[in-house]
VOPAGU-2260 file (C-alpha; in pm, 1 decimal, decimal comma):
REM VOPAGU-2260
SITE   aa  ch    i         X         Y         Z
SITE  UNK   A    0    1274,5    1234,1   -4034,4
SITE  UNK   A    1    1091,0    1142,4   -3686,1
SITE  UNK   A    2    1281,1    1307,9   -3412,0
SITE  UNK   A    3    1231,0    1249,3   -3036,8
SITE  UNK   A    4    1222,7    1430,3   -2722,6
SITE  UNK   A    5    1331,8    1240,8   -2423,7
SITE  UNK   A    6    1338,1    1400,0   -2083,1
SITE  UNK   A    7    1366,7    1212,4   -1738,5
SITE  UNK   A    8    1531,8    1431,4   -1531,5
SITE  UNK   A    9    1504,7    1227,5   -1219,7
SITE  UNK   A   10    1483,9     883,3   -1369,6
SITE  UNK   A   11    1791,3     794,2   -1529,7
SITE  UNK   A   12    1671,7     408,9   -1568,3
SITE  UNK   A   13    1378,1     499,1   -1718,1
SITE  UNK   A   14    1567,2     750,9   -1988,5
SITE  UNK   A   15    1856,9     454,6   -2034,3
SITE  UNK   A   16    1535,1     207,9   -2144,4
SITE  UNK   A   17    1362,2     474,8   -2347,1
SITE  UNK   A   18    1705,4     549,2   -2540,1
SITE  UNK   A   19    1762,0     175,4   -2593,0
SITE  UNK   A   20    1401,9      89,7   -2701,2
SITE  UNK   A   21    1425,2     399,0   -2993,9
SITE  UNK   A   22    1711,3     213,2   -3115,8
SITE  UNK   A   23    1510,8     -63,1   -3189,7
SITE  UNK   A   24    1276,0     149,6   -3453,8
SITE  UNK   A   25    1402,2     143,6   -3822,6
SITE  UNK   A   26    1550,9     374,3   -3869,7
SITE  UNK   A   27    1583,9     501,3   -3503,0
SITE  UNK   A   28    1473,1     868,3   -3442,2
SITE  UNK   A   29    1704,1    1145,6   -3411,1
SITE  UNK   A   30    1720,0    1247,1   -3023,2
SITE  UNK   A   31    1667,7    1631,7   -2998,0
SITE  UNK   A   32    1603,9    1902,7   -2724,8
SITE  UNK   A   33    1275,7    2024,0   -2858,6
SITE  UNK   A   34    1002,6    1926,6   -3106,6
SITE  UNK   A   35    1044,3    2029,7   -3435,5
SITE  UNK   A   36     785,8    2104,6   -3721,9
SITE  UNK   A   37     772,7    1760,1   -3841,6
SITE  UNK   A   38     680,7    1421,7   -3651,7
SITE  UNK   A   39     774,7    1436,0   -3329,3
SITE  UNK   A   40     768,9    1191,9   -3023,7
SITE  UNK   A   41     764,8    1315,4   -2674,6
SITE  UNK   A   42     895,2    1032,7   -2440,4
SITE  UNK   A   43     925,0    1237,4   -2134,9
SITE  UNK   A   44     810,6    1263,3   -1752,8
SITE  UNK   A   45     462,3    1417,3   -1751,0
SITE  UNK   A   46     553,5    1744,5   -1639,5
SITE  UNK   A   47     809,0    1772,1   -1914,0
SITE  UNK   A   48     534,5    1712,8   -2172,8
SITE  UNK   A   49     436,5    1984,6   -2395,3
SITE  UNK   A   50      24,9    1894,7   -2361,4
SITE  UNK   A   51     -55,4    2189,3   -2546,4
SITE  UNK   A   52     140,7    2084,0   -2848,6
SITE  UNK   A   53      10,3    1715,2   -2807,2
SITE  UNK   A   54    -336,2    1859,1   -2845,4
SITE  UNK   A   55    -307,8    2096,5   -3142,7
SITE  UNK   A   56    -107,4    1870,2   -3353,8
SITE  UNK   A   57    -283,6    1523,0   -3332,5
SITE  UNK   A   58    -124,3    1397,6   -3648,7
SITE  UNK   A   59     233,1    1438,1   -3636,4
SITE  UNK   A   60     267,6    1434,6   -3247,5
SITE  UNK   A   61     296,5    1149,4   -3006,9
SITE  UNK   A   62     311,4    1179,4   -2656,6
SITE  UNK   A   63     406,7     929,4   -2361,1
SITE  UNK   A   64     123,9    1013,6   -2181,6
SITE  UNK   A   65    -257,3    1110,7   -2113,1
SITE  UNK   A   66    -300,4    1477,1   -2027,2
SITE  UNK   A   67    -622,9    1369,7   -1797,6
SITE  UNK   A   68    -611,0    1020,2   -1597,6
SITE  UNK   A   69    -686,7    1113,4   -1222,6
SITE  UNK   A   70    -981,6     862,6   -1275,3
SITE  UNK   A   71    -725,0     574,6   -1276,7
SITE  UNK   A   72    -439,2     727,4   -1098,3
SITE  UNK   A   73    -564,0     896,5    -759,3
SITE  UNK   A   74    -686,3     633,8    -522,9
SITE  UNK   A   75   -1020,8     833,7    -418,3
SITE  UNK   A   76   -1109,3     909,6    -804,5
SITE  UNK   A   77   -1056,2     535,6    -883,0
SITE  UNK   A   78   -1299,1     422,1    -630,0
SITE  UNK   A   79   -1559,7     671,2    -745,1
SITE  UNK   A   80   -1482,5     576,0   -1107,2
SITE  UNK   A   81   -1539,1     179,6    -976,5
SITE  UNK   A   82   -1840,3     259,3    -795,5
SITE  UNK   A   83   -2012,8     479,3   -1080,0
SITE  UNK   A   84   -1972,0     159,2   -1325,7
SITE  UNK   A   85   -2075,9     -84,6   -1091,6
SITE  UNK   A   86   -2401,3     102,6   -1045,6
SITE  UNK   A   87   -2467,8     109,8   -1435,4
SITE  UNK   A   88   -2300,2    -255,5   -1475,8
SITE  UNK   A   89   -2373,4    -454,8   -1165,9
SITE  UNK   A   90   -2263,9    -799,7   -1300,8
SITE  UNK   A   91   -1940,6    -676,7   -1395,0
SITE  UNK   A   92   -1601,0    -871,6   -1314,6
SITE  UNK   A   93   -1550,1    -547,8   -1113,9
SITE  UNK   A   94   -1788,2    -626,4    -858,2
SITE  UNK   A   95   -1547,8    -863,0    -668,3
SITE  UNK   A   96   -1233,5    -722,9    -815,8
SITE  UNK   A   97   -1155,3    -470,9    -538,7
SITE  UNK   A   98   -1162,7    -428,3    -132,2
SITE  UNK   A   99   -1481,5    -238,1     -13,0
SITE  UNK   A  100   -1357,9     123,1     -11,3
SITE  UNK   A  101   -1483,8     449,3     195,6
SITE  UNK   A  102   -1351,1     782,5      59,3
SITE  UNK   A  103   -1289,2    1055,6     313,8
SITE  UNK   A  104   -1167,1    1423,5     296,4
SITE  UNK   A  105   -1031,9    1541,2     621,8
SITE  UNK   A  106    -776,0    1752,4     763,8
SITE  UNK   A  107    -829,7    1738,3    1135,4
SITE  UNK   A  108    -906,9    1462,0    1358,1
SITE  UNK   A  109   -1237,6    1623,5    1526,9
SITE  UNK   A  110   -1388,4    1597,2    1178,2
SITE  UNK   A  111   -1447,5    1254,1    1220,7
SITE  UNK   A  112   -1708,2    1272,1    1444,0
SITE  UNK   A  113   -1941,2    1432,8    1192,4
SITE  UNK   A  114   -1809,5    1216,2     928,6
SITE  UNK   A  115   -1954,5     923,5    1126,4
SITE  UNK   A  116   -2291,3    1018,4    1134,1
SITE  UNK   A  117   -2265,8    1049,9     744,3
SITE  UNK   A  118   -2034,4     919,0     455,6
SITE  UNK   A  119   -1871,9     683,8     714,4
SITE  UNK   A  120   -2198,4     559,4     877,2
SITE  UNK   A  121   -2194,2     216,4     705,9
SITE  UNK   A  122   -1811,6     190,7     811,3
SITE  UNK   A  123   -1918,6     292,3    1193,0
SITE  UNK   A  124   -2166,1      -0,8    1187,0
SITE  UNK   A  125   -1855,9    -249,5    1044,0
SITE  UNK   A  126   -1616,2    -131,6    1304,0
SITE  UNK   A  127   -1886,7    -198,3    1610,6
SITE  UNK   A  128   -1983,5    -566,8    1443,3
SITE  UNK   A  129   -1590,3    -580,8    1482,2
SITE  UNK   A  130   -1378,8    -867,6    1307,1
SITE  UNK   A  131   -1277,2    -685,2    1048,0
SITE  UNK   A  132    -938,6    -484,6     975,0
SITE  UNK   A  133    -907,3    -208,7     804,3
SITE  UNK   A  134    -676,6     -23,5     569,0
SITE  UNK   A  135    -614,0     375,3     561,9
SITE  UNK   A  136    -426,2     500,1     226,9
SITE  UNK   A  137    -361,4     858,3     139,6
SITE  UNK   A  138    -519,4     947,7    -203,0
SITE  UNK   A  139    -239,4    1092,9    -353,1
SITE  UNK   A  140      41,4     981,1    -173,1
SITE  UNK   A  141     272,5     650,1    -327,1
SITE  UNK   A  142     517,9     422,8    -195,2
SITE  UNK   A  143     360,2     319,4     104,1
SITE  UNK   A  144     314,9     661,1     286,6
SITE  UNK   A  145      83,0     727,0     516,4
SITE  UNK   A  146     -52,7     331,4     526,5
SITE  UNK   A  147    -209,2     264,6     851,3
SITE  UNK   A  148    -403,5     -25,5     974,3
SITE  UNK   A  149    -690,2     -26,1    1223,4
SITE  UNK   A  150   -1014,7    -218,4    1349,9
SITE  UNK   A  151   -1176,7      11,9    1560,7
SITE  UNK   A  152   -1286,8     368,9    1573,4
SITE  UNK   A  153   -1070,6     483,1    1843,1
SITE  UNK   A  154    -774,4     341,5    1653,0
SITE  UNK   A  155    -862,7     557,2    1355,0
SITE  UNK   A  156    -902,9     844,0    1570,6
SITE  UNK   A  157    -543,7     786,2    1713,6
SITE  UNK   A  158    -401,4     755,1    1372,9
SITE  UNK   A  159    -511,0    1101,7    1277,9
SITE  UNK   A  160    -431,4    1241,0    1582,2
SITE  UNK   A  161     -76,4    1138,5    1548,9
SITE  UNK   A  162     -61,9    1264,2    1193,9
SITE  UNK   A  163    -209,4    1577,3    1331,8
SITE  UNK   A  164      58,9    1594,3    1608,3
SITE  UNK   A  165     321,5    1515,9    1351,8
SITE  UNK   A  166     219,9    1859,4    1169,5
SITE  UNK   A  167     152,0    2080,3    1514,6
SITE  UNK   A  168     531,9    2235,1    1425,2
SITE  UNK   A  169     842,0    2201,9    1236,6
SITE  UNK   A  170    1035,0    2061,3    1486,3
SITE  UNK   A  171     799,0    1785,7    1602,2
SITE  UNK   A  172     740,8    1707,5    1239,8
SITE  UNK   A  173    1098,3    1633,3    1159,8
SITE  UNK   A  174    1108,8    1435,4    1446,0
SITE  UNK   A  175     859,4    1239,4    1374,8
SITE  UNK   A  176     975,8    1187,5    1018,7
SITE  UNK   A  177    1297,6    1049,7    1163,6
SITE  UNK   A  178    1093,1     793,2    1348,8
SITE  UNK   A  179     854,3     722,5    1066,3
SITE  UNK   A  180     954,0     748,6     701,2
SITE  UNK   A  181     561,1     680,4     630,0
SITE  UNK   A  182     373,1     993,5     798,8
SITE  UNK   A  183     193,9    1219,9     620,2
SITE  UNK   A  184      49,4    1571,2     685,3
SITE  UNK   A  185    -303,7    1545,0     679,9
SITE  UNK   A  186    -347,6    1915,4     631,9
SITE  UNK   A  187    -163,6    1872,0     280,7
SITE  UNK   A  188    -288,4    1538,3     202,9
SITE  UNK   A  189    -658,0    1571,7     279,3
SITE  UNK   A  190    -830,1    1293,5      69,6
SITE  UNK   A  191    -789,3     935,8     217,0
SITE  UNK   A  192    -969,0     575,5     115,0
SITE  UNK   A  193   -1039,7     355,9     374,4
SITE  UNK   A  194   -1041,8     -13,8     235,7
SITE  UNK   A  195   -1105,6    -360,8     369,8
SITE  UNK   A  196    -817,8    -550,3     452,9
SITE  UNK   A  197    -812,2    -870,2     287,6
SITE  UNK   A  198    -729,9   -1125,1     551,6
SITE  UNK   A  199    -676,1   -1428,1     334,7
SITE  UNK   A  200    -387,3   -1333,0     112,8
SITE  UNK   A  201    -185,9   -1611,8     -95,4
SITE  UNK   A  202     118,6   -1694,1      67,2
SITE  UNK   A  203     440,8   -1813,2     -55,5
SITE  UNK   A  204     826,2   -1832,0      95,6
SITE  UNK   A  205    1028,0   -1640,4    -149,8
SITE  UNK   A  206    1310,9   -1856,2     -19,1
SITE  UNK   A  207    1189,0   -2106,2    -236,0
SITE  UNK   A  208    1299,4   -1968,3    -533,0
SITE  UNK   A  209    1677,2   -1827,7    -401,0
SITE  UNK   A  210    1864,9   -1580,3    -586,6
SITE  UNK   A  211    2231,8   -1482,8    -596,7
SITE  UNK   A  212    2353,3   -1831,1    -507,2
SITE  UNK   A  213    2169,9   -1838,5    -180,9
SITE  UNK   A  214    2078,0   -2190,3     -42,3
SITE  UNK   A  215    1724,8   -2307,1     -47,7
SITE  UNK   A  216    1518,6   -2228,1     245,9
SITE  UNK   A  217    1501,0   -2525,1     468,9
SITE  UNK   A  218    1210,6   -2426,0     656,5
SITE  UNK   A  219     927,6   -2223,9     481,8
SITE  UNK   A  220     724,8   -1957,0     602,2
SITE  UNK   A  221     422,2   -1775,6     407,0
SITE  UNK   A  222     521,3   -1438,3     321,6
SITE  UNK   A  223     272,4   -1194,3     208,3
SITE  UNK   A  224     326,0   -1043,5    -140,0
SITE  UNK   A  225     147,3    -830,6    -420,5
SITE  UNK   A  226     183,5    -869,8    -766,2
SITE  UNK   A  227     312,2    -562,2    -984,9
SITE  UNK   A  228     188,5    -584,3   -1339,6
SITE  UNK   A  229     276,2    -329,5   -1597,2
SITE  UNK   A  230      -1,0    -197,7   -1818,5
SITE  UNK   A  231      30,0       7,6   -2167,0
SITE  UNK   A  232    -271,2     196,6   -2291,8
SITE  UNK   A  233    -246,9     322,8   -2624,7
SITE  UNK   A  234    -451,5     557,4   -2872,6
SITE  UNK   A  235    -816,7     571,9   -2794,6
SITE  UNK   A  236    -813,3     311,3   -2662,4
SITE  UNK   A  237    -631,1      -3,2   -2659,7
SITE  UNK   A  238    -492,7    -157,1   -2328,5
SITE  UNK   A  239    -226,3    -416,3   -2298,9
SITE  UNK   A  240     -95,7    -625,5   -2020,1
SITE  UNK   A  241     287,2    -693,7   -2024,1
SITE  UNK   A  242     344,3   -1089,1   -1969,3
SITE  UNK   A  243     623,7   -1062,8   -1742,8
SITE  UNK   A  244     437,5    -999,9   -1373,6
SITE  UNK   A  245     667,6    -915,5   -1058,8
SITE  UNK   A  246     577,1   -1073,6    -715,4
SITE  UNK   A  247     697,7    -831,6    -453,2
SITE  UNK   A  248     704,1   -1004,1     -86,2
SITE  UNK   A  249     695,9    -839,8     272,2
SITE  UNK   A  250    1005,1    -848,3     490,2
SITE  UNK   A  251     883,6   -1082,0     740,9
SITE  UNK   A  252     641,7   -1380,7     747,5
SITE  UNK   A  253     259,6   -1314,5     762,7
SITE  UNK   A  254      84,6   -1301,2    1068,7
SITE  UNK   A  255    -261,3   -1202,2    1130,2
SITE  UNK   A  256    -306,9    -833,1    1269,2
SITE  UNK   A  257    -366,6    -815,5    1630,0
SITE  UNK   A  258    -466,6    -507,8    1874,4
SITE  UNK   A  259    -203,7    -390,2    2105,9
SITE  UNK   A  260    -276,7    -113,0    2364,2
SITE  UNK   A  261     -40,8     125,0    2573,2
SITE  UNK   A  262     -57,9     136,7    2963,8
SITE  UNK   A  263    -336,8     387,2    2933,6
SITE  UNK   A  264    -548,7     183,1    2699,6
SITE  UNK   A  265    -495,3     349,1    2393,8
SITE  UNK   A  266    -445,0     133,3    2063,6
SITE  UNK   A  267     -79,6     107,8    1966,5
SITE  UNK   A  268     -16,1     148,4    1569,1
SITE  UNK   A  269       6,0    -209,2    1424,0
SITE  UNK   A  270     303,4    -359,0    1300,8
SITE  UNK   A  271     307,3    -320,5     928,5
SITE  UNK   A  272     623,9    -531,6     835,8
SITE  UNK   A  273     412,6    -868,7     797,5
SITE  UNK   A  274     133,2    -676,3     584,7
SITE  UNK   A  275     303,7    -413,5     355,4
SITE  UNK   A  276     481,2    -550,6      61,3
SITE  UNK   A  277     603,1    -231,3    -129,6
SITE  UNK   A  278     957,3    -213,1    -203,9
SITE  UNK   A  279     952,4     156,1    -153,5
SITE  UNK   A  280     982,6      61,1     217,5
SITE  UNK   A  281    1228,4    -234,5     185,9
SITE  UNK   A  282    1549,9     -43,7     -12,4
SITE  UNK   A  283    1773,9    -202,2     238,8
SITE  UNK   A  284    1678,0    -538,7     141,5
SITE  UNK   A  285    1776,0    -515,6    -241,7
SITE  UNK   A  286    1613,9    -784,6    -454,0
SITE  UNK   A  287    1559,2   -1029,7    -173,3
SITE  UNK   A  288    1187,3    -985,1    -179,5
SITE  UNK   A  289    1151,5    -936,7    -554,3
SITE  UNK   A  290    1060,0   -1233,3    -796,9
SITE  UNK   A  291     915,1   -1291,1   -1123,7
SITE  UNK   A  292     531,1   -1457,2   -1080,1
SITE  UNK   A  293     657,2   -1731,0   -1297,3
SITE  UNK   A  294     907,1   -1836,2   -1082,9
SITE  UNK   A  295     650,5   -1949,9    -838,3
SITE  UNK   A  296     513,4   -2193,2   -1015,2
SITE  UNK   A  297     516,6   -2499,1    -838,9
SITE  UNK   A  298     596,7   -2326,2    -493,0
SITE  UNK   A  299     418,4   -2474,3    -202,0
SITE  UNK   A  300      89,4   -2276,1     -88,6
SITE  UNK   A  301     155,2   -2160,1     254,0
SITE  UNK   A  302    -178,7   -2013,2     291,4
SITE  UNK   A  303    -407,7   -2274,6     444,7
SITE  UNK   A  304    -722,7   -2118,8     606,4
SITE  UNK   A  305    -941,6   -2449,3     531,0
SITE  UNK   A  306    -691,6   -2718,2     469,8
SITE  UNK   A  307    -359,3   -2804,6     614,0
SITE  UNK   A  308    -282,5   -3050,2     312,1
SITE  UNK   A  309      -6,8   -2976,9     102,2
SITE  UNK   A  310     -66,0   -2789,1    -232,7
SITE  UNK   A  311     134,9   -2598,6    -525,4
SITE  UNK   A  312      82,8   -2334,1    -744,6
SITE  UNK   A  313      -5,6   -2506,9   -1072,6
SITE  UNK   A  314      18,0   -2374,7   -1423,6
SITE  UNK   A  315    -340,9   -2379,4   -1446,2
SITE  UNK   A  316    -372,2   -2175,5   -1138,0
SITE  UNK   A  317    -155,0   -1922,7   -1283,6
SITE  UNK   A  318    -327,8   -1892,4   -1593,6
SITE  UNK   A  319    -639,9   -1840,1   -1406,7
SITE  UNK   A  320    -472,4   -1548,9   -1239,1
SITE  UNK   A  321    -329,0   -1390,4   -1542,4
SITE  UNK   A  322    -683,1   -1406,1   -1711,7
SITE  UNK   A  323    -865,8   -1244,8   -1413,0
SITE  UNK   A  324    -578,5    -950,1   -1452,5
SITE  UNK   A  325    -648,4    -936,4   -1788,2
SITE  UNK   A  326   -1010,9    -880,4   -1728,8
SITE  UNK   A  327   -1016,6    -658,9   -1448,8
SITE  UNK   A  328    -806,7    -427,0   -1645,0
SITE  UNK   A  329   -1011,3    -421,3   -1983,3
SITE  UNK   A  330   -1330,0    -348,0   -1698,0
SITE  UNK   A  331   -1126,5     -75,3   -1529,1
SITE  UNK   A  332   -1045,3     117,3   -1804,7
SITE  UNK   A  333   -1421,8      80,2   -1961,9
SITE  UNK   A  334   -1495,7     242,3   -1590,0
SITE  UNK   A  335   -1290,1     544,8   -1652,5
SITE  UNK   A  336   -1405,2     595,4   -2025,5
SITE  UNK   A  337   -1749,5     682,2   -1832,2
SITE  UNK   A  338   -1555,8     952,6   -1642,2
SITE  UNK   A  339   -1436,2    1182,7   -1969,4
SITE  UNK   A  340   -1383,5    1462,6   -1725,9
SITE  UNK   A  341   -1084,0    1250,5   -1551,1
SITE  UNK   A  342   -1013,4    1045,2   -1819,2
SITE  UNK   A  343    -959,7    1149,0   -2195,7
SITE  UNK   A  344    -759,1     899,8   -2401,3
SITE  UNK   A  345    -582,3    1045,5   -2726,9
SITE  UNK   A  346    -542,9     898,8   -3060,0
SITE  UNK   A  347    -169,1    1035,3   -3031,6
SITE  UNK   A  348     -87,1     928,6   -2683,6
SITE  UNK   A  349       6,9     617,9   -2501,0
SITE  UNK   A  350      93,7     571,9   -2151,0
SITE  UNK   A  351     272,6     307,0   -1910,9
SITE  UNK   A  352      99,6     242,2   -1584,8
SITE  UNK   A  353     196,5       8,4   -1292,7
SITE  UNK   A  354     -77,5    -195,3   -1165,9
SITE  UNK   A  355     -84,5    -352,9    -776,1
SITE  UNK   A  356    -276,0    -666,3    -742,0
SITE  UNK   A  357    -328,0    -899,0    -441,4
SITE  UNK   A  358    -427,0   -1243,8    -472,8
SITE  UNK   A  359    -632,1   -1402,4    -185,8
SITE  UNK   A  360    -693,3   -1788,3    -141,6
SITE  UNK   A  361   -1030,1   -1907,2     -75,3
SITE  UNK   A  362   -1069,8   -2273,4    -110,6
SITE  UNK   A  363   -1442,6   -2277,5    -134,4
SITE  UNK   A  364   -1421,8   -2041,8    -431,0
SITE  UNK   A  365   -1383,1   -2096,3    -802,6
SITE  UNK   A  366   -1127,4   -2005,8    -933,0
SITE  UNK   A  367    -942,2   -2062,0    -561,7
SITE  UNK   A  368    -707,5   -1786,7    -600,8
SITE  UNK   A  369    -868,9   -1454,1    -656,3
SITE  UNK   A  370    -725,2   -1130,6    -798,9
SITE  UNK   A  371    -805,7    -787,1    -631,7
SITE  UNK   A  372    -718,8    -460,1    -783,3
SITE  UNK   A  373    -537,2    -243,6    -524,5
SITE  UNK   A  374    -428,0      56,1    -736,5
SITE  UNK   A  375    -296,9     194,4   -1042,3
SITE  UNK   A  376      35,8     422,2   -1064,2
SITE  UNK   A  377     170,2     646,4   -1312,4
SITE  UNK   A  378     527,7     659,2   -1405,6
SITE  UNK   A  379     578,7     321,1   -1193,6
SITE  UNK   A  380     890,9     346,1    -971,1
SITE  UNK   A  381    1086,4      93,6   -1229,1
SITE  UNK   A  382    1439,3     102,4   -1096,1
SITE  UNK   A  383    1312,7     -75,5    -797,6
SITE  UNK   A  384    1267,4    -423,3   -1011,0
SITE  UNK   A  385    1651,4    -449,6    -925,9
SITE  UNK   A  386    1924,7    -541,1   -1183,1
SITE  UNK   A  387    1845,6    -917,1   -1170,4
SITE  UNK   A  388    1523,2    -872,7   -1335,1
SITE  UNK   A  389    1609,8    -529,6   -1540,5
SITE  UNK   A  390    1620,2    -754,1   -1858,6
SITE  UNK   A  391    1228,9    -733,7   -1849,2
SITE  UNK   A  392    1213,5    -373,5   -1855,0
SITE  UNK   A  393    1396,1    -334,9   -2179,5
SITE  UNK   A  394    1155,5    -599,2   -2335,9
SITE  UNK   A  395     869,2    -401,0   -2220,2
SITE  UNK   A  396    1005,5     -58,6   -2353,2
SITE  UNK   A  397    1107,6    -234,8   -2679,2
SITE  UNK   A  398     728,6    -365,6   -2696,3
SITE  UNK   A  399     601,0     -19,8   -2635,7
SITE  UNK   A  400     810,8     127,0   -2916,6
SITE  UNK   A  401     732,1    -152,7   -3157,1
SITE  UNK   A  402     326,7    -168,0   -3059,0
SITE  UNK   A  403     250,4     214,3   -2968,7
SITE  UNK   A  404     530,8     420,9   -3117,7
SITE  UNK   A  405     617,1     261,3   -3449,9
SITE  UNK   A  406     267,9     245,4   -3614,1
SITE  UNK   A  407     178,5     599,0   -3504,5
SITE  UNK   A  408     467,2     732,8   -3740,7
SITE  UNK   A  409     426,4     420,6   -4020,8
SITE  UNK   A  410     125,4     304,2   -4044,3
SITE  UNK   A  411     224,0      36,0   -4287,9
SITE  UNK   A  412     342,0    -123,1   -3979,8
SITE  UNK   A  413       5,1    -171,7   -3826,2
SITE  UNK   A  414     -40,5    -535,2   -3770,2
SITE  UNK   A  415    -324,9    -758,9   -3855,5
SITE  UNK   A  416    -641,4    -825,0   -3631,9
SITE  UNK   A  417    -528,5    -832,3   -3256,4
SITE  UNK   A  418    -764,8    -991,4   -3059,2
SITE  UNK   A  419    -833,8    -944,5   -2680,2
SITE  UNK   A  420    -666,9   -1195,3   -2511,1
SITE  UNK   A  421    -396,8   -1254,3   -2750,5
SITE  UNK   A  422     -25,4   -1206,4   -2692,2
SITE  UNK   A  423     200,5   -1018,6   -2938,7
SITE  UNK   A  424     557,6    -877,8   -2845,3
SITE  UNK   A  425     475,2    -970,5   -2458,0
SITE  UNK   A  426     208,0    -743,5   -2465,1
SITE  UNK   A  427    -164,5    -907,5   -2395,9
SITE  UNK   A  428    -439,7    -706,0   -2521,9
SITE  UNK   A  429    -717,4    -645,3   -2232,9
SITE  UNK   A  430    -940,0    -388,5   -2427,6
SITE  UNK   A  431    -986,9    -250,2   -2769,1
SITE  UNK   A  432   -1224,9      39,0   -2786,0
SITE  UNK   A  433   -1291,0     293,2   -3045,2
SITE  UNK   A  434   -1354,3     610,7   -2852,1
SITE  UNK   A  435   -1261,5     846,4   -3108,8
SITE  UNK   A  436   -1074,0     833,7   -3442,4
SITE  UNK   A  437    -779,9    1057,2   -3503,9
SITE  UNK   A  438    -814,8    1385,0   -3604,8
């Protein structure tokens, strides 16, 4: 009989979803504290998985995570991964699918001087030319921590000076963190990426889709948002996109970033409220900024960089966006496969990832709405979806059990040929590569 080890000590919502999904199997597995000598499913947080057991018993043990996947989930590794792939495949969809990115490793602000003569030389030229904004992101932080915006060399130096000052002693660090919950310690988070700020985001007003009995907004204001998609990788290697996509909105209406200086002429931090859409930074808003992407159908497009004429998001626009996400995910995982040190898919593993996309509005482009990959997250914070839309999570985990778990232990349930782009059980196949067979 199949037994399952389910361990999510710090994620009770995920644990409940896993247990409910396992009940959909026929017969449901026995929930045990540790794997037995028979067939075992380990559906647990990464740190609680017995990775050695997973590698040694590939025929009988199924794991809910790959052991090596830094090429995807670390921002600086992902940047290298995409760059290396585009060097070999310059015509890939990925060439326009991510913001221009620079990678740095830094502990102290005085290291920047030398960097601008070497790895940041091109960025230095961009900053001299002006006109663009950039975002600094810690390579290994999540939930919006450490994100800053700048458009000059002086502003970037000031950001690292502030980080360094916050790290000068325990008392000042505690005070700084009380003021700014997104502060980071550069001596501990040394890897950063610098991404070009996408200044033409697609804008909607979430108030046009009221929730909890709220009235529809009388006057609409464009809010920035990003799409949170759930991606499931299975075996070695199939990749799926869950068809229910979330739209996560900023707390305040969008405005273009502007330069502000203090009385000494030093650059002041940019107000991130109109620009950051991470729900982890908006816990006080509840579900106010969360919508299903499909709920935005027919909503008024409020980003009009070239035309003031009214337009709405149509079904064809929505499908074009979905198609781009499918293509980008497929190519991104193909890129990761070329980095076998930091991504090693296993025939007896599957994993859920949270993918963040931004959609830009470029009326002179075809398609008009362009999808950009921002980052890939392991063990995504699904609890931030909120109770209103919790049903999509149950559907997601049930689909994982049906598509990834059941066929491993019961080969008779393997379905007929499933082509890329086809939707089954709410999962759209993005990639089907034969990397290695089951040992």
